[in-house]
Structure formats: structure tokens, C-alpha cells
C-alpha positions as CSV (number, residue, x, y, z in Angstrom):
1,D,-8.5,2.1,14.1
2,A,-7.5,-1.0,12.2
3,T,-4.9,-3.8,12.5
4,E,-5.3,-5.3,9.1
5,I,-6.6,-4.5,5.6
6,K,-6.9,-6.7,2.6
7,A,-7.9,-5.8,-1.0
8,L,-7.6,-6.9,-4.6
9,L,-6.2,-4.2,-6.9
10,A,-7.6,-4.6,-10.4
11,V,-4.8,-3.9,-12.9
12,P,-6.2,-1.3,-15.4
13,E,-5.2,-0.6,-19.0
14,G,-2.6,2.2,-19.0
15,A,-0.5,3.8,-16.3
16,Y,-1.5,3.5,-12.6
17,I,-0.2,4.0,-9.1
18,G,-2.2,2.7,-6.2
19,G,-2.3,0.5,-3.1
20,L,-2.8,0.8,0.6
21,L,-2.6,3.6,3.1
22,L,-0.3,2.3,5.9
23,S,-0.6,5.2,8.3
24,F,-2.4,8.5,8.8
25,S,-1.7,10.9,11.6
26,G,-2.8,14.0,9.6
27,N,-2.5,15.8,6.3
28,D,1.2,16.2,6.7
29,D,2.0,12.8,8.1
30,Y,0.9,9.7,6.3
31,T,2.3,6.7,4.5
32,C,1.3,5.1,1.2
33,A,2.4,1.7,-0.2
34,Y,2.0,1.7,-3.9
35,V,2.1,-0.8,-6.8
36,K,2.9,0.9,-10.0
37,T,2.6,0.2,-13.7
38,G,5.1,-2.5,-14.6
39,G,5.2,-4.1,-11.1
40,A,7.3,-1.6,-9.2
41,I,6.4,-1.0,-5.6
42,S,7.3,1.8,-3.2
43,V,6.5,2.8,0.3
44,N,6.4,6.6,0.7
45,R,5.9,8.7,3.8
46,R,4.7,12.3,3.7
47,I,6.4,14.1,6.6
48,D,7.7,17.6,7.3
49,G,6.4,19.0,4.0
50,G,8.1,16.4,1.8
51,W,8.3,12.8,0.8
52,K,10.6,10.1,2.2
53,V,10.9,6.8,0.3
54,L,11.0,4.1,2.9
55,F,11.3,1.2,0.4
56,S,11.5,0.8,-3.4
57,G,11.6,-2.5,-5.3
58,S,9.7,-4.9,-7.5
59,A,6.4,-6.7,-6.7
60,P,6.2,-10.4,-7.3
61,A,4.2,-11.3,-10.5
62,P,0.5,-11.5,-9.7
63,A,-1.1,-15.0,-9.7
64,D,-3.9,-13.5,-11.7
65,P,-2.5,-11.0,-14.2
66,K,-5.7,-8.9,-13.9
67,C,-5.2,-8.1,-10.2
68,Y,-2.8,-7.9,-7.3
69,Q,-3.5,-9.3,-3.8
70,L,-2.6,-6.7,-1.3
71,S,-2.7,-6.5,2.5
72,A,-1.2,-4.5,5.4
73,T,-1.0,-5.8,9.0
74,R,-0.1,-3.7,12.0
75,G,2.0,-5.7,14.6
76,E,4.3,-5.0,17.5
77,K,7.2,-4.1,15.2
78,G,5.2,-1.9,12.8
79,V,3.2,-2.2,9.6
80,T,4.0,-5.0,7.1
81,F,2.9,-4.5,3.5
82,R,2.2,-7.7,1.6
83,V,1.9,-8.1,-2.2
84,E,1.0,-11.5,-3.6
85,G,2.2,-13.2,-0.3
86,T,5.6,-11.4,-0.2
87,D,6.2,-9.2,2.9
88,F,7.8,-5.8,2.8
89,G,8.6,-4.2,6.1
90,P,7.7,-3.9,8.9
91,F,7.8,-0.2,8.9
92,D,7.7,1.7,12.2
93,L,4.8,4.2,11.5
94,P,2.6,6.4,13.7
95,G,-1.1,6.3,13.9
96,R,-3.7,3.4,13.7
97,K,-5.3,4.1,10.4
98,L,-5.2,1.8,7.3
99,G,-7.0,2.3,4.0
100,L,-6.8,2.4,0.2
101,C,-4.9,5.0,-1.8
102,L,-4.2,6.0,-5.4
103,E,-2.3,8.7,-7.2
104,N,-3.7,10.5,-10.3
105,C,-5.5,7.6,-11.8
106,T,-8.8,5.6,-11.7
107,L,-8.6,2.2,-10.0
108,S,-10.9,-0.5,-8.8
109,F,-10.4,-2.4,-5.6
110,R,-12.4,-5.6,-4.8
111,D,-12.9,-7.8,-1.8
112,V,-11.8,-5.1,0.7
113,S,-11.9,-6.1,4.3
114,W,-10.6,-4.5,7.6
115,K,-10.0,-5.8,11.1
């Protein structure tokens, strides 16, 4: 179980979708917070055999154009996803798991730490 994860997401050449796993209760109940090509972000929960979009918006521009600073913190009100110091959430999510995630691409994460 974790209360915080931090990572740097290296921005690759070409299309990408990747970020942090905000919750995991099983193969049919988990939540991913993604940064996508062009700086879009979304928080998507897999539940009841489908996807529910909890949030969709734009990420702040990265301080270093080659990577995004990402973190997720579990608090009393839920899980907060942070991109480049800007908070999104909190989201009321089950489970105590945090991790890395990506969708149909190859990504590099650096300086990963958990608490």
C-alpha cells in the first residue's frame, strides 16, 4: 500500500499516453491518470466493464520540455494527481495501490519514488 508516488515522465518522440495508476482494486476496478501527446490529461476509471472519465483537461507546460513532473498523493478526501505542481482532484477512489501506467506506447519514467 502507498500514500504517495512521484515520477518524471520522459516525453518521447511521437504519440504517447502515460502517467500514474491512482487506484487498483482488481482487473475490473482501477484508475489511470494520463498525460497525452500535446499536453492533454485525463483521469479514467475502469469499472463495471467500461470506462468512466473522471476528469479531462490540459496539463500545464512542463518546466523541462523533455519531461513532466508527476505525483499522486492519497489523503483523507481521496487521491490528488499533480502535474508540474498543479493539482487535479482529489478523486474518491477505492484501494491503496499507486503505480505507473501507459497505454499502447513505450515510455521511460525516471526518479520514481513511493511512500
